[in-house]
N, C-alpha and C positions, 0 to 999 in steps of 0.2 A: 779203497778208491771209489768215489762216487761217480756214477755214470750220468752223463748228460743226455737229455732227450735228443733223438735224431731229428735234425732239421734239414730238409732238402731245400736246396736253393731253387729259385724260380725256374732257372734253365733246366735243372734236373727234373723238376715236376713236368715241365712242358715236354721234355724228351720222353719221359715215361708215358705220358698220355699219347704222344705220337706213335710210340711203339705199339701200344694197345690198339690204336686206331688202324695202323698199318696191318696188324695181325687180323683184325676183323674184316678189313677190306679184302685182304688176300683170301680169307675164308669165303667171303661172298663171291669173289670172282671165280674161285674153283668150283663152288656149287652151281653158279650160273653156267659155266662152261660145260659142266657135266649134264645139266638139264638141257642145254642147247644141243649137245651131241646126241643125247637120247631122243630128243624131238626130231632131229635130222635123220637119225637111223629109222625111226618109226615111219616118217614120211616117205623115205626111200623104199622101205619094205612094202608099204601100201601101194606106192606107185608101180612097183615091179610086179607084185602079186595080184593086184586087182586092176587089170587093164580094162579100158572102156570097150564095151561091145555094143555098138549102136543098133545092130540088128535085133539083139535081144531086148534092148530098151524100147525099140520101136514096136515089137510085138506086145510088150506089156502095155504100152501106151494105147495101141489099137484095141486092146481088150476093154479098156475103160473109156475111150474117147473115139471120135470119128477119125478117119484116116487123114482128113484135111488138117485137123488140129495137131496131128503127129508129124507133119512134114516139116521138121526143123533141120533135118540133115541134108 
């Protein structure tokens, strides 16, 4: 028996390309969501662990500038 070359119809080729495209889009979405979640966690940790202390910032400012220049609070 002689085998004939496999020929895909146009619809089959389009569906195959769409499956590959959908797979790559889902991979991109999952990596984006992971990156976004990690960024949000880092921002939350920094916000909680490094609170603003205006009195310390004012003393640093007054060491290097006049007290009038440091009256921003």
